[in-house]
VMD Tcl script that builds the backbone (N, CA, C; Angstrom):
set m [mol new atoms 555]
animate dup $m
set s [atomselect $m all]
$s set {name element resname resid chain x y z} {
  {N N MET 1 A -3.723 36.932 8.833}
  {CA C MET 1 A -4.922 36.837 9.635}
  {C C MET 1 A -5.947 37.341 8.683}
  {N N SER 2 A -7.100 36.565 8.567}
  {CA C SER 2 A -8.116 36.807 7.643}
  {C C SER 2 A -9.068 37.864 8.283}
  {N N LYS 3 A -9.859 38.572 7.331}
  {CA C LYS 3 A -10.611 39.555 7.730}
  {C C LYS 3 A -12.074 38.895 7.879}
  {N N GLU 4 A -12.844 39.616 8.762}
  {CA C GLU 4 A -14.246 39.152 9.050}
  {C C GLU 4 A -15.021 38.990 7.637}
  {N N GLY 5 A -15.597 38.088 7.396}
  {CA C GLY 5 A -16.259 37.639 5.972}
  {C C GLY 5 A -15.558 36.819 5.016}
  {N N ASP 6 A -14.091 36.895 5.173}
  {CA C ASP 6 A -13.257 36.232 4.350}
  {C C ASP 6 A -13.534 34.671 4.661}
  {N N CYS 7 A -13.396 33.865 3.714}
  {CA C CYS 7 A -13.476 32.429 3.767}
  {C C CYS 7 A -12.105 31.757 3.677}
  {N N VAL 8 A -11.775 30.780 4.583}
  {CA C VAL 8 A -10.599 30.013 4.420}
  {C C VAL 8 A -10.918 28.796 3.672}
  {N N GLU 9 A -10.121 28.411 2.807}
  {CA C GLU 9 A -10.408 27.085 1.991}
  {C C GLU 9 A -9.222 26.265 2.063}
  {N N PHE 10 A -9.523 24.851 2.280}
  {CA C PHE 10 A -8.623 24.042 2.410}
  {C C PHE 10 A -8.157 23.425 0.920}
  {N N ARG 11 A -6.899 23.433 0.572}
  {CA C ARG 11 A -6.435 23.097 -0.757}
  {C C ARG 11 A -5.272 22.000 -0.698}
  {N N ALA 12 A -4.891 21.593 0.331}
  {CA C ALA 12 A -3.796 20.692 0.570}
  {C C ALA 12 A -4.368 19.246 0.527}
  {N N TRP 13 A -5.066 18.889 -0.482}
  {CA C TRP 13 A -5.615 17.660 -0.783}
  {C C TRP 13 A -4.673 16.555 -0.832}
  {N N LYS 14 A -3.423 16.765 -1.409}
  {CA C LYS 14 A -2.354 15.704 -1.475}
  {C C LYS 14 A -1.937 15.332 -0.066}
  {N N ASN 15 A -1.952 16.322 0.976}
  {CA C ASN 15 A -1.722 15.853 2.280}
  {C C ASN 15 A -2.583 14.782 3.062}
  {N N MET 16 A -3.855 14.603 2.309}
  {CA C MET 16 A -4.865 13.815 2.981}
  {C C MET 16 A -4.800 12.386 2.391}
  {N N VAL 17 A -3.899 12.021 1.448}
  {CA C VAL 17 A -3.833 10.749 0.815}
  {C C VAL 17 A -2.959 9.940 1.868}
  {N N ARG 18 A -3.767 8.834 2.212}
  {CA C ARG 18 A -3.136 7.721 3.078}
  {C C ARG 18 A -2.026 6.946 2.461}
  {N N HIS 19 A -0.991 6.758 3.080}
  {CA C HIS 19 A 0.149 5.900 2.527}
  {C C HIS 19 A -0.261 4.481 2.593}
  {N N PRO 20 A -0.142 3.823 1.501}
  {CA C PRO 20 A -0.574 2.479 1.450}
  {C C PRO 20 A 0.412 1.566 2.248}
  {N N PHE 21 A 1.578 2.027 2.579}
  {CA C PHE 21 A 2.302 1.222 3.322}
  {C C PHE 21 A 2.996 2.072 4.657}
  {N N VAL 22 A 3.266 1.163 5.594}
  {CA C VAL 22 A 3.896 1.639 6.749}
  {C C VAL 22 A 4.799 0.455 7.255}
  {N N ILE 23 A 6.032 0.825 8.045}
  {CA C ILE 23 A 6.688 -0.313 8.718}
  {C C ILE 23 A 6.751 0.208 10.194}
  {N N TYR 24 A 6.754 -0.934 10.862}
  {CA C TYR 24 A 6.709 -0.813 12.471}
  {C C TYR 24 A 8.099 -1.603 12.836}
  {N N ALA 25 A 8.845 -0.831 13.437}
  {CA C ALA 25 A 10.323 -1.547 13.837}
  {C C ALA 25 A 10.570 -1.473 15.274}
  {N N ASP 26 A 11.427 -2.407 15.719}
  {CA C ASP 26 A 11.843 -2.292 17.165}
  {C C ASP 26 A 13.399 -2.989 17.071}
  {N N PHE 27 A 14.169 -2.347 18.143}
  {CA C PHE 27 A 15.578 -2.775 18.285}
  {C C PHE 27 A 15.509 -3.409 19.812}
  {N N GLU 28 A 16.296 -4.481 19.836}
  {CA C GLU 28 A 16.822 -4.897 21.287}
  {C C GLU 28 A 18.136 -4.632 21.547}
  {N N ALA 29 A 18.510 -4.079 22.582}
  {CA C ALA 29 A 19.801 -3.854 22.772}
  {C C ALA 29 A 20.359 -4.275 24.234}
  {N N ILE 30 A 21.725 -4.431 24.468}
  {CA C ILE 30 A 22.126 -4.753 25.603}
  {C C ILE 30 A 23.012 -3.460 26.139}
  {N N LEU 31 A 23.159 -3.492 27.436}
  {CA C LEU 31 A 23.997 -2.325 28.124}
  {C C LEU 31 A 25.281 -2.913 28.242}
  {N N ALA 32 A 26.456 -2.595 27.407}
  {CA C ALA 32 A 27.645 -3.036 27.521}
  {C C ALA 32 A 28.549 -2.084 28.416}
  {N N LYS 33 A 29.135 -2.658 29.327}
  {CA C LYS 33 A 30.074 -1.812 30.195}
  {C C LYS 33 A 31.122 -1.143 29.420}
  {N N ALA 34 A 31.323 0.081 29.872}
  {CA C ALA 34 A 32.364 1.059 29.163}
  {C C ALA 34 A 33.046 1.954 30.397}
  {N N GLU 35 A 34.215 2.337 30.021}
  {CA C GLU 35 A 34.925 3.386 30.880}
  {C C GLU 35 A 35.471 4.318 29.993}
  {N N GLU 36 A 34.884 5.291 29.639}
  {CA C GLU 36 A 35.209 6.377 28.821}
  {C C GLU 36 A 35.093 7.676 29.297}
  {N N ALA 37 A 36.044 8.414 29.624}
  {CA C ALA 37 A 36.065 9.743 30.148}
  {C C ALA 37 A 35.562 10.775 29.019}
  {N N ARG 38 A 34.735 11.563 29.361}
  {CA C ARG 38 A 34.235 12.758 28.436}
  {C C ARG 38 A 34.218 13.963 29.234}
  {N N GLY 39 A 35.137 14.890 28.910}
  {CA C GLY 39 A 35.255 16.088 29.714}
  {C C GLY 39 A 35.835 15.890 31.020}
  {N N GLY 40 A 35.705 16.988 31.907}
  {CA C GLY 40 A 36.376 16.978 33.189}
  {C C GLY 40 A 35.718 16.043 34.099}
  {N N SER 41 A 34.333 16.077 34.203}
  {CA C SER 41 A 33.661 15.271 35.246}
  {C C SER 41 A 32.711 14.188 34.666}
  {N N THR 42 A 32.882 13.903 33.418}
  {CA C THR 42 A 31.785 12.931 32.961}
  {C C THR 42 A 32.569 11.674 32.490}
  {N N THR 43 A 31.950 10.450 32.926}
  {CA C THR 43 A 32.469 9.200 32.428}
  {C C THR 43 A 31.367 8.417 31.921}
  {N N ILE 44 A 31.416 7.812 30.816}
  {CA C ILE 44 A 30.491 6.957 30.259}
  {C C ILE 44 A 30.904 5.666 30.835}
  {N N ILE 45 A 29.788 5.013 31.530}
  {CA C ILE 45 A 29.931 3.648 32.226}
  {C C ILE 45 A 29.191 2.550 31.368}
  {N N GLN 46 A 28.248 2.806 30.551}
  {CA C GLN 46 A 27.521 2.004 29.648}
  {C C GLN 46 A 27.362 2.508 28.464}
  {N N LYS 47 A 27.132 1.584 27.248}
  {CA C LYS 47 A 26.839 1.899 25.979}
  {C C LYS 47 A 25.770 0.984 25.571}
  {N N HIS 48 A 24.696 1.390 24.781}
  {CA C HIS 48 A 23.760 0.555 24.102}
  {C C HIS 48 A 24.350 -0.084 22.988}
  {N N GLU 49 A 24.205 -1.508 22.878}
  {CA C GLU 49 A 24.774 -2.100 21.565}
  {C C GLU 49 A 23.512 -2.962 21.069}
  {N N ALA 50 A 23.152 -2.599 19.771}
  {CA C ALA 50 A 22.086 -3.427 19.277}
  {C C ALA 50 A 22.341 -4.734 19.082}
  {N N MET 51 A 21.419 -5.672 19.420}
  {CA C MET 51 A 21.592 -7.112 19.387}
  {C C MET 51 A 20.621 -7.579 18.451}
  {N N SER 52 A 19.558 -7.186 18.156}
  {CA C SER 52 A 18.602 -7.819 17.374}
  {C C SER 52 A 17.588 -6.688 16.887}
  {N N TYR 53 A 16.913 -7.042 16.032}
  {CA C TYR 53 A 15.606 -6.094 15.545}
  {C C TYR 53 A 14.674 -6.814 14.828}
  {N N GLY 54 A 13.466 -6.320 14.888}
  {CA C GLY 54 A 12.391 -6.761 14.087}
  {C C GLY 54 A 11.600 -5.822 13.410}
  {N N PHE 55 A 11.027 -6.144 12.234}
  {CA C PHE 55 A 10.095 -5.090 11.824}
  {C C PHE 55 A 8.951 -5.742 11.012}
  {N N LEU 56 A 7.915 -4.930 10.753}
  {CA C LEU 56 A 6.569 -5.521 10.162}
  {C C LEU 56 A 6.092 -4.605 9.108}
  {N N VAL 57 A 5.925 -4.929 7.863}
  {CA C VAL 57 A 5.596 -4.215 6.798}
  {C C VAL 57 A 3.934 -4.373 6.814}
  {N N LYS 58 A 3.289 -3.139 7.089}
  {CA C LYS 58 A 1.809 -3.198 7.121}
  {C C LYS 58 A 1.360 -2.620 5.751}
  {N N ALA 59 A 0.636 -3.314 5.042}
  {CA C ALA 59 A -0.045 -2.770 3.701}
  {C C ALA 59 A -1.466 -2.436 3.929}
  {N N SER 60 A -1.977 -1.263 3.343}
  {CA C SER 60 A -3.233 -1.069 3.382}
  {C C SER 60 A -4.130 -2.112 2.891}
  {N N GLU 61 A -5.442 -2.268 3.257}
  {CA C GLU 61 A -6.389 -3.062 2.696}
  {C C GLU 61 A -6.567 -3.015 1.145}
  {N N ASP 62 A -6.271 -1.914 0.795}
  {CA C ASP 62 A -6.515 -1.601 -0.660}
  {C C ASP 62 A -5.403 -2.124 -1.592}
  {N N VAL 63 A -4.337 -2.664 -0.882}
  {CA C VAL 63 A -3.096 -3.241 -1.760}
  {C C VAL 63 A -3.473 -4.615 -2.025}
  {N N PRO 64 A -3.646 -4.951 -3.360}
  {CA C PRO 64 A -3.965 -6.437 -3.467}
  {C C PRO 64 A -2.838 -7.415 -3.058}
  {N N ALA 65 A -3.260 -8.539 -2.539}
  {CA C ALA 65 A -2.244 -9.368 -1.872}
  {C C ALA 65 A -1.242 -10.047 -2.882}
  {N N ASP 66 A -1.795 -10.258 -4.252}
  {CA C ASP 66 A -1.118 -10.781 -5.152}
  {C C ASP 66 A 0.068 -9.909 -5.684}
  {N N LEU 67 A -0.044 -8.523 -5.502}
  {CA C LEU 67 A 1.083 -7.608 -5.916}
  {C C LEU 67 A 2.075 -7.572 -4.639}
  {N N LEU 68 A 1.644 -7.875 -3.531}
  {CA C LEU 68 A 2.666 -8.088 -2.310}
  {C C LEU 68 A 3.643 -9.199 -2.699}
  {N N VAL 69 A 2.986 -10.410 -3.005}
  {CA C VAL 69 A 3.696 -11.686 -3.432}
  {C C VAL 69 A 4.483 -11.286 -4.605}
  {N N GLN 70 A 3.984 -10.934 -5.661}
  {CA C GLN 70 A 4.791 -10.526 -6.883}
  {C C GLN 70 A 5.954 -9.695 -6.782}
  {N N HIS 71 A 5.883 -8.618 -5.698}
  {CA C HIS 71 A 7.112 -7.852 -5.434}
  {C C HIS 71 A 7.951 -8.349 -4.287}
  {N N GLU 72 A 7.633 -9.384 -3.684}
  {CA C GLU 72 A 8.464 -9.985 -2.657}
  {C C GLU 72 A 8.409 -9.237 -1.394}
  {N N ILE 73 A 7.245 -8.570 -1.095}
  {CA C ILE 73 A 7.213 -7.805 0.069}
  {C C ILE 73 A 6.842 -8.602 1.176}
  {N N PRO 74 A 7.662 -8.622 2.415}
  {CA C PRO 74 A 7.498 -9.610 3.457}
  {C C PRO 74 A 5.969 -9.375 4.095}
  {N N ALA 75 A 5.265 -10.555 4.129}
  {CA C ALA 75 A 3.920 -10.396 4.843}
  {C C ALA 75 A 3.932 -10.564 6.306}
  {N N GLY 76 A 4.935 -11.147 6.917}
  {CA C GLY 76 A 5.099 -11.411 8.216}
  {C C GLY 76 A 6.208 -10.672 8.950}
  {N N PRO 77 A 6.496 -10.816 10.143}
  {CA C PRO 77 A 7.587 -10.243 10.944}
  {C C PRO 77 A 8.849 -10.373 10.300}
  {N N VAL 78 A 9.832 -9.511 10.263}
  {CA C VAL 78 A 11.292 -9.953 9.697}
  {C C VAL 78 A 11.928 -9.768 11.046}
  {N N ILE 79 A 12.820 -10.780 11.379}
  {CA C ILE 79 A 13.519 -10.706 12.611}
  {C C ILE 79 A 15.065 -11.208 12.464}
  {N N TYR 80 A 15.804 -10.328 13.012}
  {CA C TYR 80 A 17.256 -10.528 12.838}
  {C C TYR 80 A 18.073 -10.640 14.114}
  {N N SER 81 A 18.824 -11.409 14.375}
  {CA C SER 81 A 19.647 -11.510 15.686}
  {C C SER 81 A 21.120 -11.456 15.290}
  {N N GLY 82 A 21.772 -10.410 16.026}
  {CA C GLY 82 A 23.272 -10.512 15.779}
  {C C GLY 82 A 23.877 -11.466 16.773}
  {N N SER 83 A 25.088 -11.617 16.802}
  {CA C SER 83 A 25.858 -12.522 17.698}
  {C C SER 83 A 27.336 -11.973 17.844}
  {N N GLU 84 A 28.128 -12.535 18.528}
  {CA C GLU 84 A 29.495 -12.080 18.692}
  {C C GLU 84 A 30.225 -11.894 17.362}
  {N N ASP 85 A 29.898 -12.822 16.500}
  {CA C ASP 85 A 30.469 -12.791 14.913}
  {C C ASP 85 A 29.777 -11.585 14.087}
  {N N ARG 86 A 28.412 -11.466 14.435}
  {CA C ARG 86 A 27.615 -10.699 13.527}
  {C C ARG 86 A 27.148 -9.438 14.492}
  {N N THR 87 A 27.986 -8.499 14.632}
  {CA C THR 87 A 27.738 -7.164 15.347}
  {C C THR 87 A 27.236 -5.994 14.458}
  {N N ASP 88 A 27.025 -6.384 13.279}
  {CA C ASP 88 A 26.421 -5.305 12.263}
  {C C ASP 88 A 24.916 -5.067 12.351}
  {N N VAL 89 A 24.135 -5.157 13.412}
  {CA C VAL 89 A 22.759 -5.306 13.439}
  {C C VAL 89 A 22.180 -4.085 12.757}
  {N N ALA 90 A 22.691 -2.829 13.268}
  {CA C ALA 90 A 22.128 -1.662 12.760}
  {C C ALA 90 A 22.333 -1.449 11.265}
  {N N ARG 91 A 23.547 -1.786 10.648}
  {CA C ARG 91 A 23.797 -1.904 9.287}
  {C C ARG 91 A 22.920 -2.783 8.621}
  {N N HIS 92 A 22.602 -3.948 9.134}
  {CA C HIS 92 A 21.808 -4.992 8.495}
  {C C HIS 92 A 20.526 -4.415 8.375}
  {N N PHE 93 A 19.951 -3.767 9.542}
  {CA C PHE 93 A 18.618 -3.278 9.516}
  {C C PHE 93 A 18.498 -2.093 8.479}
  {N N MET 94 A 19.252 -1.323 8.315}
  {CA C MET 94 A 19.195 -0.293 7.244}
  {C C MET 94 A 19.346 -1.029 5.849}
  {N N GLU 95 A 20.138 -1.917 5.470}
  {CA C GLU 95 A 19.924 -2.607 4.300}
  {C C GLU 95 A 18.733 -3.330 4.022}
  {N N SER 96 A 18.117 -3.926 5.113}
  {CA C SER 96 A 16.906 -4.650 4.888}
  {C C SER 96 A 15.839 -3.652 4.736}
  {N N ILE 97 A 15.717 -2.470 5.379}
  {CA C ILE 97 A 14.738 -1.530 5.113}
  {C C ILE 97 A 14.763 -0.926 3.922}
  {N N VAL 98 A 15.971 -0.537 3.459}
  {CA C VAL 98 A 16.033 0.014 1.998}
  {C C VAL 98 A 15.670 -0.986 0.905}
  {N N ASP 99 A 16.061 -2.302 1.147}
  {CA C ASP 99 A 15.539 -3.394 0.249}
  {C C ASP 99 A 14.043 -3.390 0.190}
  {N N VAL 100 A 13.435 -3.481 1.188}
  {CA C VAL 100 A 11.847 -3.456 1.343}
  {C C VAL 100 A 11.329 -2.187 0.630}
  {N N ALA 101 A 11.906 -0.918 0.957}
  {CA C ALA 101 A 11.397 0.300 0.384}
  {C C ALA 101 A 11.590 0.401 -1.222}
  {N N ARG 102 A 12.632 -0.265 -1.699}
  {CA C ARG 102 A 12.840 -0.323 -3.082}
  {C C ARG 102 A 11.759 -1.402 -3.830}
  {N N LYS 103 A 11.382 -2.482 -3.190}
  {CA C LYS 103 A 10.290 -3.253 -3.558}
  {C C LYS 103 A 9.036 -2.644 -3.566}
  {N N ILE 104 A 8.677 -1.781 -2.571}
  {CA C ILE 104 A 7.538 -1.111 -2.413}
  {C C ILE 104 A 7.483 -0.130 -3.542}
  {N N GLU 105 A 8.588 0.528 -3.777}
  {CA C GLU 105 A 8.607 1.640 -4.881}
  {C C GLU 105 A 8.347 0.879 -6.288}
  {N N GLY 106 A 8.785 -0.271 -6.460}
  {CA C GLY 106 A 8.371 -1.051 -7.653}
  {C C GLY 106 A 6.957 -1.362 -7.639}
  {N N LEU 107 A 6.393 -1.818 -6.653}
  {CA C LEU 107 A 4.875 -2.039 -6.557}
  {C C LEU 107 A 4.111 -0.825 -6.866}
  {N N MET 108 A 4.598 0.234 -6.135}
  {CA C MET 108 A 3.786 1.482 -6.285}
  {C C MET 108 A 3.771 2.197 -7.967}
  {N N LYS 109 A 4.766 1.505 -8.640}
  {CA C LYS 109 A 4.416 1.772 -10.197}
  {C C LYS 109 A 3.495 1.130 -10.953}
  {N N THR 110 A 2.849 0.208 -10.354}
  {CA C THR 110 A 1.770 -0.520 -10.861}
  {C C THR 110 A 0.737 0.524 -11.450}
  {N N ASN 111 A 0.255 0.175 -12.591}
  {CA C ASN 111 A -0.782 1.244 -13.063}
  {C C ASN 111 A -1.882 0.123 -13.774}
  {N N ILE 112 A -2.878 -0.147 -13.084}
  {CA C ILE 112 A -3.964 -1.116 -13.455}
  {C C ILE 112 A -5.037 -0.158 -14.332}
  {N N PRO 113 A -5.413 -0.437 -15.403}
  {CA C PRO 113 A -6.329 0.606 -16.215}
  {C C PRO 113 A -7.679 0.646 -15.232}
  {N N LEU 114 A -8.278 1.801 -15.642}
  {CA C LEU 114 A -9.592 2.046 -14.891}
  {C C LEU 114 A -10.724 0.991 -15.372}
  {N N ILE 115 A -11.377 0.534 -14.132}
  {CA C ILE 115 A -12.373 -0.401 -14.537}
  {C C ILE 115 A -13.690 0.345 -13.794}
  {N N MET 116 A -14.756 0.482 -14.702}
  {CA C MET 116 A -16.064 1.139 -14.042}
  {C C MET 116 A -17.279 0.484 -14.367}
  {N N THR 117 A -18.140 0.481 -13.337}
  {CA C THR 117 A -19.415 -0.190 -13.618}
  {C C THR 117 A -20.288 0.797 -14.345}
  {N N GLU 118 A -21.328 0.359 -14.841}
  {CA C GLU 118 A -22.308 1.262 -15.484}
  {C C GLU 118 A -22.948 2.178 -14.529}
  {N N GLY 119 A -23.070 1.966 -13.138}
  {CA C GLY 119 A -23.567 2.858 -12.332}
  {C C GLY 119 A -22.386 3.925 -12.017}
  {N N GLU 120 A -21.165 3.706 -11.895}
  {CA C GLU 120 A -20.102 4.537 -11.714}
  {C C GLU 120 A -20.094 5.398 -12.961}
  {N N GLU 121 A -20.121 4.919 -14.060}
  {CA C GLU 121 A -19.938 5.714 -15.305}
  {C C GLU 121 A -21.148 6.751 -15.408}
  {N N LYS 122 A -22.444 6.373 -14.791}
  {CA C LYS 122 A -23.619 7.255 -14.856}
  {C C LYS 122 A -23.291 8.270 -13.752}
  {N N THR 123 A -22.765 7.845 -12.578}
  {CA C THR 123 A -22.431 8.772 -11.538}
  {C C THR 123 A -21.485 9.934 -12.039}
  {N N HIS 124 A -20.407 9.449 -12.865}
  {CA C HIS 124 A -19.472 10.294 -13.332}
  {C C HIS 124 A -20.067 11.278 -14.148}
  {N N GLN 125 A -20.764 10.776 -15.076}
  {CA C GLN 125 A -21.379 11.704 -16.216}
  {C C GLN 125 A -22.200 12.755 -15.553}
  {N N GLU 126 A -23.076 12.398 -14.410}
  {CA C GLU 126 A -24.000 13.263 -13.920}
  {C C GLU 126 A -23.212 14.218 -12.949}
  {N N CYS 127 A -21.979 14.055 -12.586}
  {CA C CYS 127 A -21.357 14.965 -11.772}
  {C C CYS 127 A -20.870 16.307 -12.351}
  {N N ASN 128 A -21.221 17.362 -11.779}
  {CA C ASN 128 A -20.963 18.632 -12.270}
  {C C ASN 128 A -19.896 19.494 -11.479}
  {N N ALA 129 A -19.461 18.907 -10.230}
  {CA C ALA 129 A -18.586 19.505 -9.409}
  {C C ALA 129 A -17.305 18.621 -9.058}
  {N N CYS 130 A -16.312 19.176 -9.012}
  {CA C CYS 130 A -15.257 18.319 -8.321}
  {C C CYS 130 A -15.545 17.919 -6.939}
  {N N ASN 131 A -15.178 16.655 -6.585}
  {CA C ASN 131 A -15.531 16.041 -5.223}
  {C C ASN 131 A -14.739 16.576 -4.208}
  {N N LEU 132 A -13.532 17.395 -4.644}
  {CA C LEU 132 A -12.698 17.820 -3.619}
  {C C LEU 132 A -12.730 19.417 -3.536}
  {N N CYS 133 A -12.457 20.157 -4.436}
  {CA C CYS 133 A -12.452 21.482 -4.302}
  {C C CYS 133 A -13.787 22.218 -4.772}
  {N N LYS 134 A -14.696 21.384 -5.222}
  {CA C LYS 134 A -16.152 21.677 -5.559}
  {C C LYS 134 A -16.112 22.761 -6.607}
  {N N CYS 135 A -15.154 23.014 -7.474}
  {CA C CYS 135 A -15.250 23.838 -8.692}
  {C C CYS 135 A -16.326 23.326 -9.771}
  {N N ILE 136 A -16.854 24.042 -10.486}
  {CA C ILE 136 A -17.998 23.560 -11.486}
  {C C ILE 136 A -17.002 22.898 -12.578}
  {N N LEU 137 A -17.265 21.787 -13.054}
  {CA C LEU 137 A -16.457 21.100 -14.033}
  {C C LEU 137 A -17.029 21.444 -15.362}
  {N N VAL 138 A -16.120 21.753 -16.105}
  {CA C VAL 138 A -16.594 22.286 -17.736}
  {C C VAL 138 A -15.522 21.622 -18.641}
  {N N GLY 139 A -16.177 21.360 -19.740}
  {CA C GLY 139 A -15.283 20.779 -20.928}
  {C C GLY 139 A -14.361 19.622 -20.482}
  {N N GLY 140 A -13.184 19.489 -20.754}
  {CA C GLY 140 A -12.231 18.506 -20.617}
  {C C GLY 140 A -11.464 18.488 -19.130}
  {N N ASP 141 A -12.254 19.329 -18.285}
  {CA C ASP 141 A -11.652 19.474 -16.915}
  {C C ASP 141 A -12.019 18.367 -16.104}
  {N N LYS 142 A -13.083 17.602 -16.416}
  {CA C LYS 142 A -13.581 16.414 -15.681}
  {C C LYS 142 A -12.792 15.251 -15.869}
  {N N VAL 143 A -12.160 14.554 -14.661}
  {CA C VAL 143 A -11.390 13.501 -14.656}
  {C C VAL 143 A -11.896 12.541 -13.786}
  {N N ARG 144 A -11.524 11.203 -14.289}
  {CA C ARG 144 A -11.891 9.883 -13.442}
  {C C ARG 144 A -10.804 9.536 -12.617}
  {N N ASP 145 A -10.951 9.790 -11.254}
  {CA C ASP 145 A -9.771 9.397 -10.440}
  {C C ASP 145 A -10.105 8.072 -9.971}
  {N N HIS 146 A -8.900 7.066 -10.176}
  {CA C HIS 146 A -8.973 5.725 -9.873}
  {C C HIS 146 A -7.730 5.234 -9.057}
  {N N ASP 147 A -7.902 4.092 -8.415}
  {CA C ASP 147 A -6.790 3.509 -7.693}
  {C C ASP 147 A -6.008 2.644 -8.775}
  {N N HIS 148 A -4.771 3.126 -8.884}
  {CA C HIS 148 A -3.944 2.584 -9.906}
  {C C HIS 148 A -3.484 1.130 -9.470}
  {N N LEU 149 A -3.649 0.644 -8.215}
  {CA C LEU 149 A -3.196 -0.651 -7.823}
  {C C LEU 149 A -4.347 -1.672 -8.074}
  {N N THR 150 A -5.474 -1.250 -7.993}
  {CA C THR 150 A -6.774 -2.034 -8.300}
  {C C THR 150 A -7.598 -1.894 -9.568}
  {N N GLY 151 A -7.480 -0.573 -10.091}
  {CA C GLY 151 A -8.242 -0.081 -11.321}
  {C C GLY 151 A -9.402 0.387 -10.810}
  {N N LYS 152 A -9.892 0.548 -9.534}
  {CA C LYS 152 A -11.331 0.859 -9.016}
  {C C LYS 152 A -11.392 2.163 -9.331}
  {N N PHE 153 A -12.683 2.769 -9.633}
  {CA C PHE 153 A -12.992 4.194 -9.745}
  {C C PHE 153 A -13.286 4.774 -8.458}
  {N N ARG 154 A -12.776 5.895 -8.028}
  {CA C ARG 154 A -12.874 6.415 -6.806}
  {C C ARG 154 A -13.830 7.572 -6.697}
  {N N GLN 155 A -13.574 8.531 -7.532}
  {CA C GLN 155 A -14.431 9.817 -7.762}
  {C C GLN 155 A -14.224 10.554 -8.996}
  {N N THR 156 A -14.940 11.677 -9.009}
  {CA C THR 156 A -14.819 12.687 -10.240}
  {C C THR 156 A -14.125 13.873 -9.676}
  {N N LEU 157 A -12.990 14.211 -10.264}
  {CA C LEU 157 A -12.413 15.426 -10.016}
  {C C LEU 157 A -12.103 16.406 -11.197}
  {N N CYS 158 A -11.621 17.519 -10.725}
  {CA C CYS 158 A -11.037 18.611 -11.899}
  {C C CYS 158 A -9.661 18.022 -11.943}
  {N N SER 159 A -9.173 18.336 -13.233}
  {CA C SER 159 A -7.776 17.954 -13.423}
  {C C SER 159 A -6.651 18.362 -12.594}
  {N N ARG 160 A -6.686 19.559 -12.006}
  {CA C ARG 160 A -5.853 20.208 -10.933}
  {C C ARG 160 A -5.709 19.201 -9.638}
  {N N CYS 161 A -6.990 18.950 -9.184}
  {CA C CYS 161 A -7.063 18.211 -7.880}
  {C C CYS 161 A -6.399 16.766 -8.246}
  {N N ASN 162 A -6.803 16.138 -9.582}
  {CA C ASN 162 A -6.429 14.870 -9.908}
  {C C ASN 162 A -5.008 14.885 -9.718}
  {N N LEU 163 A -4.219 15.886 -10.327}
  {CA C LEU 163 A -2.786 15.852 -10.297}
  {C C LEU 163 A -2.152 16.145 -9.108}
  {N N GLU 164 A -2.809 16.721 -8.124}
  {CA C GLU 164 A -2.276 16.789 -6.975}
  {C C GLU 164 A -2.543 15.716 -6.061}
  {N N LEU 165 A -3.262 14.808 -6.235}
  {CA C LEU 165 A -3.534 13.589 -5.486}
  {C C LEU 165 A -2.588 12.465 -5.895}
  {N N GLN 166 A -1.426 12.534 -5.360}
  {CA C GLN 166 A -0.395 11.673 -5.836}
  {C C GLN 166 A 0.108 10.879 -4.491}
  {N N GLN 167 A 0.519 9.627 -4.689}
  {CA C GLN 167 A 0.995 8.898 -3.581}
  {C C GLN 167 A 2.184 9.531 -3.114}
  {N N PRO 168 A 2.483 9.403 -1.606}
  {CA C PRO 168 A 3.677 9.847 -1.117}
  {C C PRO 168 A 4.756 9.143 -1.632}
  {N N LYS 169 A 5.952 9.941 -1.734}
  {CA C LYS 169 A 7.214 9.269 -2.163}
  {C C LYS 169 A 8.156 8.621 -1.207}
  {N N PHE 170 A 7.559 8.227 -0.113}
  {CA C PHE 170 A 8.258 7.606 1.025}
  {C C PHE 170 A 7.548 6.540 1.682}
  {N N VAL 171 A 8.236 5.759 2.540}
  {CA C VAL 171 A 7.530 4.886 3.412}
  {C C VAL 171 A 7.875 5.197 4.817}
  {N N PRO 172 A 6.824 5.594 5.498}
  {CA C PRO 172 A 7.112 5.836 7.093}
  {C C PRO 172 A 7.526 4.583 7.761}
  {N N VAL 173 A 8.289 4.850 8.584}
  {CA C VAL 173 A 8.966 3.878 9.523}
  {C C VAL 173 A 8.777 4.290 10.973}
  {N N TYR 174 A 7.900 3.517 11.741}
  {CA C TYR 174 A 7.714 3.943 13.212}
  {C C TYR 174 A 8.499 3.101 14.091}
  {N N PHE 175 A 9.183 3.450 14.970}
  {CA C PHE 175 A 10.009 2.865 16.066}
  {C C PHE 175 A 9.181 2.584 17.383}
  {N N ILE 176 A 9.175 1.385 17.920}
  {CA C ILE 176 A 8.411 1.191 19.071}
  {C C ILE 176 A 9.531 1.607 20.096}
  {N N ILE 177 A 9.198 2.296 21.029}
  {CA C ILE 177 A 10.241 2.894 22.098}
  {C C ILE 177 A 9.725 2.303 23.457}
  {N N SER 178 A 10.482 1.664 24.130}
  {CA C SER 178 A 10.048 1.236 25.510}
  {C C SER 178 A 11.321 1.354 26.335}
  {N N GLN 179 A 11.074 1.646 27.515}
  {CA C GLN 179 A 12.248 1.936 28.350}
  {C C GLN 179 A 11.940 1.368 29.856}
  {N N THR 180 A 12.621 0.732 30.440}
  {CA C THR 180 A 12.476 0.285 31.693}
  {C C THR 180 A 13.607 1.018 32.611}
  {N N THR 181 A 13.066 1.503 33.643}
  {CA C THR 181 A 13.996 2.090 34.743}
  {C C THR 181 A 13.869 1.363 36.053}
  {N N THR 182 A 14.795 1.302 36.588}
  {CA C THR 182 A 14.990 0.599 38.003}
  {C C THR 182 A 15.684 1.685 38.891}
  {N N ARG 183 A 15.010 2.036 40.037}
  {CA C ARG 183 A 15.652 2.950 41.134}
  {C C ARG 183 A 15.796 2.253 42.267}
  {N N THR 184 A 16.721 2.371 42.974}
  {CA C THR 184 A 16.966 1.826 44.289}
  {C C THR 184 A 17.267 3.157 45.259}
  {N N SER 185 A 16.485 3.200 46.419}
  {CA C SER 185 A 16.552 4.351 47.197}
  {C C SER 185 A 17.386 3.900 48.409}
}
mol reanalyze $m
mol bondsrecalc $m
mol representation Tube
mol addrep $m
C-alpha cells in the first residue's frame, strides 16, 4: 500500500501492445449414447463427440494484406467436417491451428525498414521526452519506434521503453461457447 503523497506509476507498457492476430473458433458436436458406470451411483449416458469445426483468423488493420497472402494465412473461414471415416476432428483442429500459428510466426519476423516523412522527422527531433514513461531524453537514449510490418514511424521513445514494446509471442484463440438446454416438467 502506498503512503499519502506517493505516486503510482504505470510501467507495464508491453502489456498495452495489441496483438496483430486473433483466432475465433467453434466446434460442433453430437451427443453420442453411452453406457458407462462411474463410481457407485453415477452412469454416463451421453458423450460429446466433435463432428466439425470452423475458425477465422482476424488480422489487425495494420497488417498489410500482401503479407497475409505471402505467408499463406487464410483470409476467410476454415471449415472441417468429420465423418464416420474421419473421427479425428479435434486432432485435425490442433494441427490446423498450429500450422496457422507457425505461418503467423513467420510473418511476425518481417522487419520493414523505418520510413519517415519530413514532418515526422521534425517531430522526432523536437521531442524531448519519451512518449510512454515521459522521462527526459538525453544523448543516444532517443529512439524512433516504428511498425516493423509497415515501416511506419509511430513515436519517439527512450531506449528502455522501446525494448519493452515487443509483440506478444502467442496467438490468442477464442472459442465461441453456445449451449442449448431443453427441460420438460
